[in-house]
N, C-alpha and C positions, 0 to 999 in steps of 0.2 A: 577506185579501190581494186586491188588485185590480190585477194586473199583467199585462203582455203575455206570452203564451206562445210568441212567435215564436222560431224557431231556424233554424240553417243546415242544409239538407237534406244528407244523405250517401247516396251510392249504395251499396247492399249487394246481395248475391245473394239469391235467393229461398230463404233458409234460415231456420231457427228462430231467433228473437231472444228471449233470456231476459232479462227485466227483474226483478230481485229486488226484493221489497218493502223499502222503506226502514226504518230503525230508528225514525224519528220517526213519530208518528201522523198521522192526516189533519188534525186541527185545527192541530197544531204546524207541519205542512208549509205549510198555507195562510198561517200567520202569518209565514212567513219569506221565501221566495223564489219566483221564477217557476217554471213547470213545467220538467221536465227536457227536454233536447234531443229534438227529434223526428227520426225517421229516415224518409225517403221510400223505403219499400221494402215489398214484400209479405212476409208471414210465413206460410209454409205449415204447416198442422197436421202434427205429427210425433209419433212415440213419445217418451216422456220421455227426457231425456238421462241417461245413466249416467255418474256421475263416475268419474275414475280412482281406482285403489286408493290409500288413504292410510295413513299410519303409524298402526297400531292404538293407539299411545299418545297420539296427537295428539287434541285436542278435535274432536268431530264437527262438520263444517261443515254449514251449512244446505243442504238439498237444492235444486238448481236447479229453477225452474219451467219448464213447457213449455206450448205451446198444446194444449188438449185436442182430442180427435178429434171430440167431439160437443158440442152446445150444453149448457153447464153448467146445473144446477138453481139458478136465481136467482129470488128474489122481492123486489121493491122497490115502493115506493108510487108510484102514478100521480099526476097533477096534482091529482086530487080527494082524494088521501090514501088511496085504497084499495089494499091489498096486491095486487100483480099478478105472476103468474108469467111470466117471459120465455117459457117454453114455450107459453104460450097463443097466441103469435104464430107458432108453428112449423107445419110441414106445408105450407110454401110457400117460394119463394125469399125469403130474409130478409137484411137488412143491419142490424146493430146498431152504432150510432154513439155512442161514448163522447166526452163533451165536458165543458166547464166554462165558466161565464160569464166568468172572468178570463183565458181562453185566446184570444188574438187569432186564430190560425188556425181555432179552433173556431167563433168567431162569423162569420168570413169564409166558411166553407163552408155555413152554414145555408141561404142562398138556393138553392144548388146542390142540397142534400139535398131541399128542398121540391120543386124542379123534377123531380128524378129520381123521387121518389115518385109524382108525378102521371103521369109518362110511363110508369112501370112497372106501372100498375094493370092494363093489359091482360094482363100476364104473371102476374097474381095475386100479385105480389110485395108485400112489406111492408118498411117501414123503421121501426125503433124507436130513439129517442134515449134514452141513459142519461146524465143529468147528475150528475156527481160533484162536489157543491157544496152549500152551505147552501141549504136548501129555500126560505127566504124570498127569497134572492137570485135563485134560478131562477124563482120565480113572478113576481117583479118584472120580470125580464128578458123573459119570454115575453109579458108584457102589451104590451111595446113592440116585440118582434120575434117575430111569430107563427111557431110551428113547426107545419107542416101534416102532422104524423105523430105517432103515439103517443109519449108521453114518460114515462119513469120517472125518479125522483129518489132519490138516496141520498147520505148524508154518509159516515160510516164504513162503512156497509153498501154504499155505492156503490163505495168503494175496494176492499172485499172482492170485489165483483162483477168489477171490473177484474182483480184478482189471480186470480179463478177462470178467466179467459181466459188466464192466464199473463202478463199485462201488469201495468203499474204506473201511475205518475202522468204518463207521457208522453202527453199529449193533444194533438190528437184521435187516435183510432184507430177504424177501421171493420172489423167482422167480417162476412164474407159466408158465409152458411149455406145449404145446399141443402134441398130439400123433405123429406129424411130426417133433418134436424137435424144433418147432418155439416158440419163447418167446412171451407170451401174454402180461404180465405186470410184473413189479417189485414193490412190496409193501415195502417201506422203513419205518422202525419203527415197533413197537410192532403189531403183527398180531391180529386181532379180528375175532371172529367166523363168524359174518355176512359177513365180507370181504372174508374169506377163502371159505365159502360156495358159495358165489356169483361167485367167480372166477372159482371154480371147476365146477359149473353149466354151466358157459359159455364155459369151455373146453369141456364139454359133448355136448353142442350145436354145437361146431365146429366139433366134431367127427360125430355127427348125420347129419351134413350138413344143419342144420337149420339156422346157422349163419356163415358168413365168419369171418376170424380172425380179419379183420379190424372192422367189426361191433361189434364183441365181445370186442375188445379193447375200442371202444367208449362207449359201455355199462358199462364196468368196470370202466372207468374213471369217468363217470357221477355218478355211484352208489357209488364209493369210496368217492367222494367229498361230496355227500349227507350224507353218513354215518358218515364221520369225522365231518361235520358241526353239525349233531344231537348230537354226543357225546360231542362236545365242548359246545353245548347249555345245555345239561344235567349236565355237570360238573360245568358250571357257575351257574346254578340254585341250585346246591347242596352246593355251597360254603357258609359258614356262613356269615350272614349279619353283617356289622359293627354296634357296639353299638352306639346309638345316645346319 
């Protein structure tokens, strides 16, 4: 499938977003429709959600997914085809960006991700892209649109990697991880420069000991909501007024 993954942003609180894995497989999904709607909101790592008590006689419902506390154990092939552990990039402030070639917001944010990675070298920060897509499509894409950061590629195993973060096929999403491999927050939807810089600054504060991770999570949640609200306000003001 080669379709746009654009969608209408929705403002949510900085709470856990659970995206259950679909019943269809990766290849069936790509053959059918565009990516699921994106949500412009930070997702804070939390303990797994405990479902309410159910009727013992009823069929067991699938367990809800949650954002893990720490970086999951994931291995995917890099551009050269070498199996690479995501943990090999840990031990520093890290952003993991999930995307796909058929996702318009994913393609749109690549120049920004390149820029952020260059600017954050002084922080010893790293950005890793994970393309959940057909390998040949990704390799053809990056020949025309360079990604100046490490890239891992997965098809069905890429979808499994997204699910390991408690997420699904709603791309793009970006995971911010501190130097102790603890997840600070997950931004679902197209990344914006003010959000990326704010999150990386809070990762720096955690490293410097000026903020606990919990305080940094609260700050990110508040700031991301304010940023999203301001963008929505500006977009509404820029819309053409109906003729009278």
